[in-house]
KEVO-693814 format. One line per 3 residues: number of its first residue (from 1); their letters; for each residue x, y, z negated of N, C-alpha, C. Coordinates in steps of 0.1 Angstrom, whole numbers. Each point is the difference from the previous one (the first is absolute). Example, Ala and Ser with C-alpha at 12.3 -4.5 7.8 and 13.67 -1.06 7.14 Angstrom:
BEGIN
1> as> 132,-57,-78,-9,12,0,9,12,0  -4,11,7,9,11,0,-8,11,-8
***
This chain:
BEGIN
1> mnk> -2563,1652,-796,10,-3,11,13,5,-4  0,13,-4,13,6,-4,6,-7,-12  -9,-4,-9,5,-7,-12,6,-13,4
4> mms> -7,-7,9,5,-13,4,13,1,7  2,10,9,12,2,7,11,4,-10  -3,8,-9,10,4,-10,5,-12,-8
7> kni> -10,-9,-3,4,-12,-8,9,-9,8  -4,-1,13,8,-9,9,14,6,2  1,13,1,13,6,2,9,-2,-13
10> khi> -6,1,-11,7,-3,-13,5,-14,0  -9,-9,5,3,-14,0,12,-3,9  -1,7,12,11,-2,9,13,6,-5
13> clv> -1,11,-7,12,6,-5,6,-8,-11  -8,-7,-8,5,-9,-10,7,-12,6  -7,-5,10,7,-12,7,13,5,6
16> mal> 0,11,6,13,5,6,11,2,-10  -4,6,-12,9,2,-11,6,-13,-4  -9,-10,-2,5,-14,-4,9,-5,10
19> lmm> -4,1,13,9,-5,11,14,7,-1  0,13,-2,13,8,-1,8,-5,-12  -6,-2,-11,7,-5,-12,6,-14,3
22> fam> -8,-8,6,5,-14,4,12,1,9  -1,9,10,11,2,9,12,5,-6  -1,10,-9,11,5,-8,6,-10,-8
25> sac> -8,-9,-7,5,-11,-8,8,-9,8  -5,-3,12,7,-10,9,13,6,5  0,13,3,12,6,4,11,1,-11
28> ggn> -5,2,-12,9,0,-11,6,-13,-2  -7,-11,1,5,-14,-1,10,-3,10  -2,4,12,10,-2,11,13,7,-3
31> sqs> -2,13,-4,12,8,-3,8,-7,-11  -6,-5,-10,7,-7,-11,8,-12,5  -7,-8,9,7,-11,6,12,3,8
34> qqt> -1,11,8,11,4,9,11,5,-9  -2,6,-11,11,5,-9,7,-12,-6  -7,-11,-3,6,-11,-6,9,-8,10
37> tpa> -4,-1,12,8,-7,10,13,5,3  2,14,2,13,5,2,9,-2,-13  -6,1,-11,8,-3,-13,5,-14,0
40> ett> -9,-9,4,5,-14,0,11,-2,11  -3,7,11,10,-1,11,14,6,-4  -1,11,-7,12,7,-4,8,-9,-10
43> aat> -8,-7,-9,6,-9,-10,7,-12,7  -7,-5,10,5,-11,7,12,4,8  -1,11,6,12,5,8,12,3,-9
46> taa> -3,5,-12,11,3,-9,7,-13,-4  -9,-10,-3,5,-14,-4,9,-5,11  -6,1,13,7,-6,11,13,7,2
49> ttt> 0,14,-2,12,8,2,10,-4,-10  -5,-2,-13,10,-4,-11,6,-13,4  -8,-10,5,5,-13,3,10,1,11
52> att> -4,8,10,10,2,12,13,7,-5  -2,10,-9,12,7,-5,9,-10,-8  -7,-9,-8,8,-10,-7,7,-9,9
55> tea> -7,-4,11,6,-9,9,12,7,7  -2,13,4,10,7,6,12,2,-9  -2,3,-13,10,1,-9,8,-12,-2
58> tst> -7,-11,0,6,-13,-2,9,-3,12  -6,2,12,7,-2,12,13,9,1  -2,12,-5,11,9,0,11,-5,-9
61> aat> -4,-5,-12,10,-5,-9,7,-12,6  -7,-9,7,6,-11,7,10,5,11  -5,10,7,9,5,11,12,6,-5
64> ttt> -1,8,-12,12,6,-6,10,-11,-4  -5,-11,-5,9,-11,-4,7,-5,12  -7,-2,11,6,-5,13,10,10,5
67> eaa> -3,13,-1,10,10,5,12,0,-8  -2,-2,-14,12,0,-8,8,-12,3  -6,-12,3,7,-12,4,8,3,13
70> tte> -6,7,9,6,3,13,12,8,-2  -1,10,-9,11,9,-3,12,-8,-6  -4,-10,-10,10,-8,-6,8,-8,11
73> att> -8,-5,9,6,-9,11,10,8,8  -3,13,2,8,8,9,13,5,-8  -2,4,-12,11,6,-8,7,-10,-9
76> ttt> -6,-12,-1,5,-10,-9,2,5,-14  -10,8,-5,0,4,-14,-10,-9,-7  0,1,-13,-8,-8,-9,-11,8,-6
79> tta> -11,-7,-4,-11,6,-7,-3,-8,-12  0,6,-12,-3,-7,-12,-15,-4,-1  -3,-11,-7,-14,-4,-1,-8,10,-8
82> apt> 5,6,-10,-8,9,-9,-5,12,8  8,8,7,-5,12,7,-11,-4,10  2,-11,7,-10,-4,10,-13,-3,-7
85> tea> 0,-7,-11,-12,-4,-7,-7,13,-5  8,9,-6,-5,12,-6,-7,9,11  6,1,11,-5,8,11,-14,-6,5
88> ttt> 0,-13,1,-13,-6,5,-11,1,-11  4,-2,-13,-10,1,-10,-5,14,-2  9,10,1,-4,14,-1,-10,4,11
91> eaa> 3,-4,12,-9,3,11,-14,-6,-1  1,-13,-5,-13,-7,-2,-8,7,-11  7,5,-10,-7,6,-12,-8,12,5
94> tet> 4,7,10,-8,12,5,-13,-4,6  -2,-13,3,-12,-5,6,-9,-7,-10  6,-6,-10,-8,-8,-10,7,-1,-13
97> tte> -7,-1,-11,6,-1,-13,-2,-13,-7  -8,-9,6,-3,-13,-6,9,-11,6  3,-10,-9,9,-11,5,-8,-8,10
100> ent> -13,-1,-1,-8,-8,9,0,6,14  -2,13,1,1,7,12,13,0,7  11,0,-9,13,-1,6,2,-13,7
103> teq> -5,-11,-6,2,-13,6,-8,0,13  -12,6,1,-7,0,12,7,8,11  6,11,-4,7,8,9,12,-8,6
106> tse> 8,-7,-8,11,-8,5,-5,-10,10  -11,-7,-3,-5,-10,9,-4,6,13  -6,12,0,-3,7,12,12,3,9
109> aet> 11,4,-7,13,3,7,5,-12,6  -1,-12,-7,5,-12,5,-8,-4,13  -13,2,0,-8,-3,12,4,9,11
112> taa> 2,13,-3,3,10,11,14,-3,6  10,-4,-8,13,-2,6,7,-11,-8  -3,-12,4,6,-12,-7,15,0,1
115> avt> 6,6,10,14,0,2,8,8,-11  -7,9,-6,6,8,-11,-6,-3,-13  -5,-12,-2,-6,-3,-13,11,2,-11
118> agp> -4,7,-10,10,3,-11,3,-13,-8  12,-3,-3,4,-10,-9,6,6,-12  7,-8,-8,7,5,-12,10,11,4
121> ggl> 0,11,-7,10,10,2,-2,8,13  -12,-2,7,-3,7,12,5,-7,12  4,-13,-1,4,-7,12,-11,-2,10
124> pge> 3,0,13,-11,-3,10,-3,-15,-1  -11,-3,6,-4,-14,0,6,-8,12  6,7,10,5,-6,12,14,-5,-3
127> lys> 2,-13,1,13,-7,-3,11,5,9  -4,2,13,11,4,10,3,15,-1  -5,7,-10,5,13,-3,15,-1,-5
130> fqa> 3,-12,-6,13,-3,-5,4,10,-11  -10,4,-8,2,7,-13,-1,-10,-11  8,2,-11,-1,-8,-11,3,8,-13
133> eln> -7,-4,-11,3,7,-12,10,-8,-9  11,6,-3,11,-6,-7,1,7,-14  -4,-7,-10,0,5,-14,-6,14,-1
136> gvv> -12,2,6,-7,12,-1,2,10,10  9,-2,10,3,10,10,-3,-7,14  -7,8,8,-3,-5,14,11,4,10
139> yql> 5,-11,7,11,3,10,-5,-5,14  6,6,10,-3,-4,14,12,-7,5  -2,-12,5,11,-8,7,0,3,15
142> pml> 12,2,6,13,1,-6,2,14,-5  10,1,-9,4,13,-6,15,0,-3  6,12,0,14,0,-3,2,-5,-15
145> yev> 11,-7,-1,4,-5,-14,1,12,-10  4,12,5,2,11,-9,-13,4,-7  -11,-3,6,-13,3,-6,-2,-8,-12
148> lea> 3,-13,0,-1,-8,-11,10,3,-11  12,3,5,11,4,-9,-4,12,-8  -6,10,7,-4,12,-8,-11,-3,-10
151> dgw> -7,-11,1,-10,-4,-10,6,-10,-10  13,-2,0,7,-8,-10,3,-14,4  -3,-4,12,3,-14,4,14,0,6
154> igr> 9,-7,-6,14,1,4,4,-14,6  7,0,11,5,-12,6,10,-7,-8  -2,-13,-2,11,-8,-7,10,-4,10
157> gdf> 13,0,-4,11,-3,9,5,13,7  8,-2,10,7,11,7,-9,5,11  -6,11,-2,-9,6,10,8,9,10
160> tdt> 13,0,-1,8,6,10,4,-10,11  -4,-13,-2,1,-10,11,-7,5,12  4,-4,12,-6,5,12,-9,-10,7
163> lnp> -9,6,8,-10,-8,8,0,5,14  1,-10,10,-1,4,14,-14,5,4  -1,8,11,-13,4,4,-9,-12,3
166> ntl> -13,1,-3,-10,-10,3,3,-13,-7  6,1,-12,4,-12,-8,-7,1,-14  -4,-12,-5,-7,-1,-12,9,-7,-11
169> tnv> -3,3,-12,7,-7,-11,-9,0,-12  2,-9,-10,-7,-1,-12,8,7,-11  -7,7,-9,7,7,-11,-8,-1,-13
172> sle> 6,3,-11,-7,0,-13,0,14,-6  -11,5,-5,-1,13,-6,-4,-2,-14  4,10,-8,-3,0,-15,-4,14,-5
175> kdg> -10,0,-9,-4,12,-7,-5,-3,-14  6,6,-10,-3,-2,-14,0,-15,-3  10,-7,5,2,-14,-4,-9,-9,8
178> irm> -9,5,9,-8,-8,8,6,-2,14  1,-12,5,6,-2,13,-11,-4,11  4,3,12,-9,-3,11,8,-4,13
181> sag> -5,-9,7,6,-4,13,-6,9,11  9,5,9,-4,9,11,8,-3,12  -4,6,11,7,-2,13,4,13,5
184> lvn> 12,1,6,5,12,6,1,-2,15  -2,11,8,2,-1,14,6,13,5  10,-1,9,6,12,6,-7,3,13
187> ldv> -8,11,0,-8,4,11,8,11,8  12,3,-4,8,10,7,8,-6,12  7,9,7,8,-5,11,15,-1,-4
190> nvl> 3,3,-12,13,-1,-6,1,-10,-11  12,-5,-3,2,-8,-11,-2,8,-13  -8,-4,-9,-3,7,-12,3,-7,-13
193> efn> 3,7,-11,1,-7,-13,-14,-3,-4  -1,-10,-9,-13,-5,-5,-8,12,-5  6,10,-7,-7,10,-7,-5,11,10
196> ecy> 3,-2,13,-6,8,11,-11,-6,8  -3,-13,-3,-9,-8,7,-14,1,-5  -10,-7,7,-14,0,-4,-3,-13,-8
199> ifr> -8,2,-10,-7,-11,-7,-12,-4,9  -1,-13,4,-11,-4,8,-8,-12,-6  5,-5,-12,-7,-12,-6,0,1,-15
202> fst> -12,-3,-6,-1,-2,-14,-4,-15,-3  6,-6,-10,-4,-14,-4,-1,-1,-15  -9,-8,-4,-2,-3,-15,-6,-13,-2
205> dqv> 1,-5,-12,-6,-13,-4,-5,0,-15  -4,-11,-5,-6,0,-13,11,3,-11  12,-4,2,11,3,-9,3,15,-1
208> daq> 0,6,12,2,15,1,-11,7,-8  -12,-5,3,-12,7,-6,1,-1,-16  4,-12,-5,1,-2,-14,11,10,-6
211> kgl> 9,4,8,11,8,-5,-3,15,2  -12,3,5,-5,14,1,-1,6,14  3,-9,11,-1,6,13,-14,-2,5
214> sli> -6,12,5,-14,0,5,1,4,15  -5,-9,8,-1,3,15,-14,-3,4  -7,11,5,-14,-1,4,-1,3,15
217> lpg> -6,-9,7,-2,2,14,-13,8,3  -2,5,12,-13,7,3,-11,-10,-3  -11,6,-5,-12,-8,-4,1,-5,-14
220> git> 11,3,-7,2,-4,-14,5,-14,-2  6,-6,10,5,-14,-2,14,1,-7  1,-9,-10,12,0,-8,2,-14,-6
223> igs> 11,-2,-7,2,-13,-7,-12,-3,-9  -5,-12,1,-12,-4,-8,-13,2,8  0,7,11,-13,0,8,-3,-14,5
226> tle> -12,-2,4,-5,-13,5,0,0,15  -1,-13,5,0,-2,14,-13,7,6  -11,0,-8,-12,6,5,2,16,0
229> dvv> 8,5,-9,3,14,0,7,4,13  10,-8,4,8,3,11,-8,-1,13  -7,-11,2,-8,-2,12,-11,11,0
232> gay> -6,4,-11,-9,11,0,5,13,4  13,2,-3,7,13,3,5,0,14  5,-11,5,7,0,13,-5,-9,10
235> gdp> -10,-9,-3,-5,-10,9,9,-12,1  -2,-8,10,8,-12,1,14,3,5  10,-8,-5,14,4,4,3,-4,14
238> trt> 11,6,5,5,-3,13,4,-15,1  7,-5,-10,3,-14,-1,3,-4,-15  0,-13,-3,2,-4,-13,11,-11,0
241> nes> 7,-1,-12,10,-10,-2,-3,-7,-13  0,-13,0,-4,-7,-12,11,-9,-5  1,-1,-13,9,-9,-7,-7,-8,-10
244> tds> 6,-8,-8,-7,-9,-9,-7,7,-11  5,12,-4,-6,7,-11,-4,15,3  2,4,13,-3,14,3,-5,1,15
247> vty> -6,11,3,-3,3,13,3,15,3  6,3,11,4,14,3,-8,5,12  -6,12,-3,-8,7,11,9,10,6
250> nye> 1,0,13,8,10,7,-9,9,9  1,13,-3,-7,10,8,10,7,8  -1,-1,13,11,5,9,-6,9,10
253> qks> 5,12,0,-3,10,11,9,-2,12  13,-1,-3,10,-3,10,13,-4,-8  11,-2,8,12,-4,-7,5,10,-10
256> yas> 3,-4,-12,5,9,-10,-11,10,-4  -12,-3,1,-11,8,-4,-11,-9,-5  1,-4,-13,-9,-11,-4,-1,0,-16
259> aqi> -8,-9,-5,-1,-2,-14,-1,-15,-2  7,-5,-10,0,-14,-4,-5,-2,-14  -11,-7,-2,-6,-2,-13,-1,-15,-3
262> rfe> 6,-4,-12,0,-14,-4,-9,-2,-11  -7,-11,0,-10,-4,-10,5,-14,-6  -3,-1,-13,0,-14,-6,-12,-8,4
265> ten> 3,-12,5,-11,-8,5,-10,-4,-12  5,-1,-12,-8,-4,-11,-11,9,-4  3,13,0,-10,10,-4,-2,11,11
268> ntv> 7,0,11,-2,9,11,2,15,-4  10,2,-9,4,13,-4,13,4,7  2,13,2,12,5,7,12,-1,-9
271> tsi> 11,-7,5,12,-1,-8,12,7,6  -1,4,12,11,8,6,-5,9,11  6,11,3,-4,9,10,12,6,7
274> rie> -1,1,13,10,7,8,-7,8,11  4,13,0,-6,9,11,12,7,7  0,0,13,11,6,7,-5,7,13
277> nah> 8,11,3,-3,7,13,13,7,4  6,-5,11,13,6,5,-3,10,11  -12,4,2,-4,9,11,-4,13,-5
280> ptg> 8,11,1,-4,13,-5,-12,5,7  -8,8,-7,-12,6,6,2,14,4  12,5,-3,4,14,5,15,0,4
283> pvv> 5,11,3,14,1,4,9,-5,-10  11,-8,4,10,-5,-9,9,11,-4  3,1,-13,9,10,-5,14,-5,3
286> ska> 7,6,10,13,-5,5,11,7,-8  9,-8,-5,12,6,-6,10,5,10  7,11,-3,9,7,9,11,-10,4
289> pqg> 2,-2,13,10,-9,4,14,5,-4  9,-9,-4,13,4,-4,9,-3,12  6,11,6,9,-2,11,-6,-2,13
292> age> -13,2,2,-7,-2,12,5,10,11  3,-5,12,5,9,10,15,-1,2  7,-5,-10,14,-3,0,3,-13,6
295> ipd> 11,-2,6,4,-13,6,3,-9,-12  -7,-11,-1,1,-9,-12,15,-6,0  4,-4,-12,13,-5,-1,2,-13,8
298> avk> -11,-8,0,1,-13,8,3,2,14  -5,11,6,3,4,14,14,5,1  4,9,-9,13,6,0,11,-11,-1
301> nyk> -3,-10,-8,10,-10,-3,1,-11,11  -9,0,10,0,-11,10,12,2,9  7,-11,3,11,-1,8,-2,-10,11
304> apt> 1,4,13,-2,-10,11,12,-9,0  -3,-13,2,11,-10,1,9,3,12  12,-6,-1,10,2,11,1,-12,9
307> elg> -5,-12,-5,1,-12,8,-12,-9,-4  -3,-10,9,-11,-9,-2,3,-11,-11  12,-6,1,3,-11,-8,-6,-12,4
310> ddy> 0,-11,-8,-6,-13,4,-11,-4,-9  -3,7,-11,-10,-5,-10,-14,7,3  -9,-7,5,-13,6,3,-7,6,-12
313> saf> 3,-6,-12,-7,4,-12,5,14,-5  10,6,7,5,13,-3,-10,10,7  -9,-5,9,-10,9,6,6,12,7
316> ivr> 11,-3,8,6,10,8,-4,-3,15  -3,10,7,-5,-2,14,5,11,9  3,-3,12,3,10,10,-12,1,9
319> fmg> -6,12,-1,-13,3,6,1,11,10  -2,-2,13,2,9,10,14,7,0  10,-8,-3,13,4,0,6,5,-13
322> dly> -9,3,-10,5,6,-13,-2,-11,-11  10,1,-10,-1,-9,-11,-8,6,-12  -8,-9,-6,-8,4,-11,1,-12,-11
325> kip> 0,4,-12,-2,-9,-11,-15,2,-5  -8,-10,2,-14,1,-4,-2,-3,-15  -8,8,-7,-7,12,4,9,11,4
328> apv> -4,8,10,8,12,4,-10,12,1  5,12,-3,-8,11,0,-6,4,14  -12,5,1,-5,4,13,9,11,5
331> saf> 6,8,-9,9,11,5,12,-5,7  5,-13,-3,11,-5,7,-4,-4,14  -12,-5,2,-5,-2,14,-2,13,8
334> ven> -5,10,-7,-2,13,7,14,5,4  10,-1,-8,14,4,4,5,-7,12  -5,-12,2,5,-8,11,-9,1,12
337> gws> -9,10,1,-8,2,11,-15,-4,0  -4,-7,-11,-14,-3,-1,-8,12,-4  -13,1,4,-9,11,-4,-11,-6,-7
340> ivd> -5,8,-9,-12,-4,-9,-13,3,8  -7,-11,2,-13,1,7,-11,4,-10  0,-6,-11,-10,3,-11,5,11,-8
343> tdv> -3,12,4,5,12,-8,-10,3,-12  5,8,-9,-8,4,-12,-4,-11,-8  8,-11,-1,-3,-11,-8,9,1,-13
346> sip> -6,-2,-12,7,0,-12,-3,-13,-7  10,-6,-7,-2,-12,-7,1,2,-15  -10,-4,-8,1,2,-14,12,-7,-6
349> ars> 4,4,-12,12,-5,-6,-1,-15,-2  11,-7,2,1,-15,-2,-11,-7,8  -4,5,11,-11,-6,8,5,-3,14
352> yqv> -8,-6,8,4,-4,14,-12,3,9  3,0,13,-10,2,10,3,-10,12  -10,-6,6,2,-9,11,-4,7,13
355> gyt> 5,-4,11,-4,5,13,4,14,3  12,4,-5,6,13,3,7,-1,14  -1,10,8,5,0,14,11,10,2
358> isr> 12,-5,5,10,9,5,3,-4,15  6,9,7,2,-3,15,13,5,5  5,-8,10,12,4,7,0,-6,14
361> nnq> 4,7,10,0,-4,14,-13,-7,4  -11,6,-4,-13,-5,4,-4,-13,-7  8,-4,-10,-4,-13,-7,-5,4,-14
364> nfr> -12,-3,-3,-6,3,-12,2,-12,-10  5,3,-11,4,-10,-10,-9,2,-13  -8,-10,-3,-9,1,-12,7,-8,-11
367> tnl> 2,7,-11,8,-6,-11,-8,3,-13  6,-5,-11,-5,3,-14,10,9,-7  -5,9,-8,8,9,-8,-2,-2,-15
370> rny> 11,2,-7,-1,0,-15,7,12,-6  -7,7,-9,6,11,-7,6,-5,-13  13,2,-1,7,-5,-12,2,11,-11
373> sdt> -6,12,3,2,11,-10,-12,0,-10  3,8,-10,-11,1,-11,-10,11,3  2,7,12,-9,10,4,-5,-2,14
376> iqp> -12,5,3,-5,-1,14,10,6,10  2,-7,12,10,5,9,-6,0,14  4,9,9,-3,-1,14,6,-13,6
379> sey> -6,-5,11,5,-12,5,14,0,4  6,11,3,14,1,4,9,-5,-11  -4,2,-12,8,-4,-12,-4,-13,-6
382> tfv> -7,-8,7,-3,-14,-4,8,-10,9  -2,-13,-3,9,-10,6,-7,-9,9  6,-3,12,-5,-10,9,3,-14,-6
385> tki> -9,-9,-1,2,-13,-6,-2,-11,11  -4,3,12,-3,-10,10,6,4,13  7,-9,7,6,2,13,-6,-11,9
388> kss> -4,4,12,-5,-10,10,4,3,14  4,-10,7,3,0,15,-7,-11,6  -7,2,11,-7,-11,7,-3,4,14
391> efg> -1,-10,9,-3,2,14,-14,5,1  -8,-1,-11,-14,5,0,0,14,-6  11,5,-4,1,14,-5,2,0,-15
394> pdv> 9,9,-5,8,9,8,12,-7,6  2,2,13,10,-7,7,13,8,0  7,-2,-12,12,8,-2,12,-10,-4
397> pie> 12,4,3,12,-9,-3,1,-2,-15  3,-12,-4,2,-3,-14,11,-11,-2  8,2,-11,10,-10,-3,1,-2,-15
400> lpg> 0,-13,-4,1,-3,-14,14,-6,-4  3,-1,-13,13,-6,-3,2,-14,6  12,-2,4,4,-12,7,-2,1,15
403> git> -4,12,4,-1,2,15,-13,-5,6  -10,-2,-8,-13,-5,5,-8,12,6  -4,-3,13,-8,10,8,-12,-8,5
406> rds> -8,7,9,-11,-7,6,4,-9,12  13,0,3,5,-9,10,5,-13,-7  0,0,-14,4,-12,-7,-11,-11,1
409> tad> 4,-12,-4,-9,-11,0,-2,-6,-14  -9,-10,-1,-2,-6,-13,13,-7,-5  7,-5,9,13,-6,-4,10,10,-5
412> dli> 0,12,6,9,11,-4,-4,4,-15  -13,0,-2,-5,4,-13,5,-10,-11  -2,-12,3,4,-11,-10,15,0,-2
415> aay> 7,3,11,15,1,-1,4,11,-9  -7,12,1,4,12,-7,-5,0,-15  -13,-5,-2,-6,1,-13,-4,-13,-7
418> gep> 2,-11,7,-4,-13,-5,-15,-3,3  -5,-10,-6,-14,-4,2,-9,11,-5  -11,3,7,-9,10,-5,-7,-4,-13
421> ddv> -5,10,-7,-8,-3,-13,-14,-5,4  -5,4,11,-14,-4,4,0,-1,15  -7,-10,5,-1,-3,14,-15,-3,3
424> sds> -5,6,11,-14,-3,5,1,2,15  -11,-3,7,-1,1,14,-14,2,5  -1,4,13,-12,1,7,2,-7,14
427> adf> -10,1,9,2,-6,13,12,4,7  3,13,-1,11,6,8,12,5,-8  -1,0,-13,11,6,-8,3,-9,-12
430> dyf> 13,1,-4,5,-5,-13,2,13,-9  -2,-2,-13,2,11,-9,9,-4,-11  11,8,-2,10,-2,-10,-1,11,-10
433> tyg> 1,-3,-13,1,10,-10,12,-2,-9  8,10,-2,11,0,-10,-3,9,-11  0,-5,-12,-4,8,-12,-14,-2,-3
436> syg> -6,9,-8,-14,-2,-4,-7,14,-1  -13,0,-4,-8,12,1,7,12,-6  1,11,7,6,12,-5,15,1,2
439> aki> 6,-11,5,14,0,2,3,-12,10  -3,3,13,1,-11,10,2,6,14  4,-10,9,1,3,14,-8,-11,7
442> dfs> -10,5,8,-8,-9,8,4,0,15  1,-12,6,3,-2,14,-10,-7,7  -4,5,12,-9,-7,9,9,-5,12
445> irk> -1,-13,3,9,-6,11,-9,-7,10  1,5,12,-8,-6,11,5,-14,3  -9,-10,-1,4,-14,3,5,-2,14
448> etg> -5,6,9,3,-2,14,15,4,3  5,11,-6,13,4,3,10,-2,-12  -6,-2,-12,9,-2,-12,5,13,-5
451> kiv> -4,11,6,6,13,-5,-9,8,-9  6,8,-8,-8,8,-10,-8,11,8  -12,1,-4,-9,10,6,-2,12,-9
454> tie> -2,-3,-13,-2,10,-10,8,-2,-12  6,11,-5,7,0,-13,-7,11,-9  -4,-4,-12,-6,9,-9,7,-1,-13
457> fdy> 6,11,-4,9,1,-11,-7,7,-12  -3,-6,-11,-8,5,-10,6,-1,-14  4,12,-6,6,0,-13,-6,11,-8
460> dpk> -8,-3,-10,-7,11,-7,1,-2,-15  13,3,-6,2,-1,-14,-8,11,-7  -4,-3,-13,-7,10,-7,9,12,-5
463> tld> 12,-3,-2,10,10,-4,13,-1,9  8,10,0,13,-1,7,12,-3,-9  -3,-4,-12,11,-3,-9,7,-13,4
***
């Protein structure tokens, strides 16, 4: 019995030992599996992190390019193609060393931010960034002419010629024997010399390209690009113009902010390019006004007439008892008792404003003003170019050469001035005009009474010479 029990106990112990060995083996296998899984997870996480880092680096590079472009737009400075390319390549090199991976990284950046897709020389892909690469240098339109001049582009002709505010003109530039057509705009409030103005337009064609002029638009579009290249970069144009041997694609953001690309119909290749932007993206660099705050010579030299005379084309008028030769300075009206209703108004040089109000004896008179000076001036030192008296307002006394007043008739007018230059009518009024646009006198005559109801005296010469 004892032997049998002992044998059974040994048998049980053996079985238990085997079971323990099996359990330990099983535990060891699970442990090995658990060690492998974190390793795989770590590797995957590292790969994902590397990918994310690469994406972040690429996005950062794209953002840096955008910020650089923004800085250029604000300060109107230039950035050369080489430094931009080197900076982008160096940053990319920290993430990958193979050409294949570099290509993949660029594609990922394009997907992340298509608006800043890098083109040749670091140009953005967005056409309406209005950046362009000119012979290897990236410029932001508009920019001061002096920026191009510092890079060796010199204006042909007399760049001391002047340009009025908000006025455009075409110019020719030259560097190292290569010529280019460009556009100038005066964005200041004063008359400026060409060399103080902004370049807002670049133009080129096949002939220029053959002579060494390289103009590349955002997205890499240049002379010789195809129609498919252009549509792929910018999409369908705003409008097209066709001729017998060419078609022109116009991409327009707004007035004077556009690109014009012409193709040969025969092979659909780009033969000419024009890009322009007359709208600054940052503060305009204003040149110091010359003589601003002083009474302009034109105002100083004004002399009020002493008599009306008989010639209406002398544009002399007696208005509320005082004689004026139109155009007449606002200051002359102020001296005669009129007050300025529209205060704190300044008129840019060689410019005008409509709807300016002065007042006297509770009669408000809306007129037009012109600044004949080369610098911005307060309204007081600009000139009134329109006089009006009407029973509908302002109801003020008026007298013209030949003694014509609002008590005069159509017959009186014809007797004083001859037949009018233009005649029209309505159900209740006849309308006589003497002179023409910008130098005329309009009369409204009530048919029922035959008397003049309204006299409007308008003389707006561009200069006082």
